[in-house]
C-alpha positions in Angstrom: 68.0 -26.8 -2.3 64.5 -25.6 -1.5 65.0 -22.5 -3.8 66.1 -24.8 -6.6 63.0 -27.0 -6.2 60.9 -23.8 -6.2 62.4 -22.6 -9.4 62.0 -25.9 -11.1 58.3 -26.0 -10.0 57.9 -22.5 -11.5 59.3 -23.4 -14.9 56.4 -24.3 -17.1 57.3 -26.9 -19.7 54.8 -26.6 -22.4 56.0 -29.8 -24.1 55.0 -31.7 -20.9 51.6 -29.9 -20.5 48.6 -31.9 -21.7 46.5 -28.7 -21.9 49.1 -26.8 -23.9 49.6 -29.8 -26.3 45.8 -30.4 -26.7 45.3 -26.7 -27.4 48.0 -26.7 -30.0 46.8 -29.9 -31.6 43.2 -28.5 -31.7 44.3 -25.3 -33.4 46.3 -27.3 -36.0 43.4 -29.6 -36.6 41.0 -26.7 -37.0 43.4 -24.9 -39.3 43.8 -28.0 -41.5 40.1 -28.7 -41.5 39.3 -25.1 -42.4 41.7 -25.3 -45.4 40.0 -28.6 -46.5 36.4 -27.5 -46.1 36.7 -23.8 -47.2 36.2 -24.8 -50.8 32.9 -26.2 -49.8 31.9 -22.9 -48.2 32.1 -24.2 -44.7 33.9 -23.1 -41.5 34.9 -25.5 -38.8 32.1 -24.4 -36.4 29.6 -25.0 -39.1 31.0 -28.4 -39.8 30.9 -29.3 -36.1 27.2 -28.2 -36.0 26.3 -30.1 -39.1 27.6 -33.4 -37.7 24.8 -34.0 -35.2 22.2 -32.6 -37.7 23.3 -35.0 -40.4 22.6 -37.8 -37.9 19.3 -36.3 -36.6 17.8 -33.5 -38.6 15.3 -31.3 -36.8 16.8 -31.2 -33.3 16.5 -28.0 -31.2 19.2 -25.4 -30.6 19.4 -26.4 -26.9 20.0 -30.0 -27.9 22.8 -28.9 -30.2 24.3 -26.9 -27.4 24.2 -29.9 -25.1 25.6 -32.4 -27.7 28.4 -30.1 -28.8 29.2 -28.7 -25.3 29.3 -25.1 -26.5 27.8 -21.9 -25.1 24.3 -20.9 -26.1 25.4 -17.6 -27.5 28.1 -19.3 -29.6 25.5 -21.7 -31.0 23.1 -18.9 -31.7 25.7 -17.0 -33.7 26.8 -20.1 -35.6 23.2 -21.0 -36.5 22.5 -17.4 -37.7 25.5 -17.6 -40.1 24.4 -21.1 -41.2 20.9 -19.8 -41.9 22.3 -16.8 -43.8 24.5 -19.2 -45.8 21.5 -21.4 -46.7 22.5 -24.4 -44.7 19.7 -24.6 -42.2 16.1 -23.5 -41.7 14.5 -22.8 -38.3 11.0 -24.1 -37.9 8.5 -24.3 -35.0 9.2 -27.3 -32.9 6.0 -29.4 -33.1 6.7 -30.9 -29.7 7.5 -27.6 -27.9 6.0 -24.4 -29.2 8.6 -22.4 -27.3 11.5 -23.7 -29.3 12.5 -24.1 -32.9 13.8 -27.2 -34.6 16.9 -26.8 -36.8 16.5 -28.4 -40.2 19.0 -29.0 -42.9 18.5 -27.5 -46.4 19.2 -29.6 -49.5 22.5 -27.6 -49.8 23.7 -28.8 -46.3 22.6 -32.4 -47.0 24.6 -32.4 -50.2 27.7 -31.3 -48.3 27.7 -34.4 -46.0 29.9 -36.6 -48.1 32.5 -34.1 -49.3 32.8 -32.5 -45.9 33.3 -35.8 -44.1 35.8 -36.9 -46.7 37.7 -33.7 -46.0 37.6 -34.3 -42.2 38.8 -37.9 -42.6 41.7 -36.6 -44.8 42.6 -34.1 -42.0 42.5 -36.9 -39.4 44.6 -39.1 -41.7 47.2 -36.4 -42.2 47.5 -35.8 -38.4 47.8 -39.5 -37.6 49.9 -40.5 -40.6 52.9 -41.5 -38.5 50.9 -43.6 -36.1 50.4 -47.3 -36.4 46.8 -48.6 -36.2 47.4 -49.7 -32.6 48.8 -46.3 -31.7 45.9 -44.5 -33.3 43.4 -46.6 -31.3 45.4 -46.0 -28.1 45.7 -42.3 -28.7 41.9 -41.9 -29.4 41.1 -44.0 -26.3 43.3 -41.8 -24.1 41.8 -38.6 -25.6 38.3 -39.9 -24.8 39.4 -40.8 -21.3 40.8 -37.3 -20.7 37.7 -35.7 -22.0 35.5 -37.9 -19.8 37.6 -37.0 -16.8 37.1 -33.3 -17.4 33.4 -33.7 -17.9 33.2 -35.1 -14.3 34.3 -31.7 -12.9 
């Protein structure tokens, strides 16, 4: 009997794993989003970085790292690509001479509406089989799980 319990504990059931399912869902969301924003010349990491800049242009790289919860090196690479692609400009931060403020170019500002429409379409496709109550409950549970992991 103990051996049987040991074996059942050893069998990983991915369909019952929140981590596995969240990872799979995130990959599928990213893939779908990429397909929808690729015609705009954007990659998912660039879109993710544009979101806080569309809300508040001119924030620092370290503030973007904090808001997006990504590694500093990842953000630096993303911003370098975005600068190369004409989406952002780095300027001296008037409040802190040691840092730079990240500013959107007119090209990036013009992408806000079509990119957010594409993201909404991806969300709609993913949640198409959910009722409005199920959507709200699903999003609330996801936010709760994320908050729990931020406590660690």
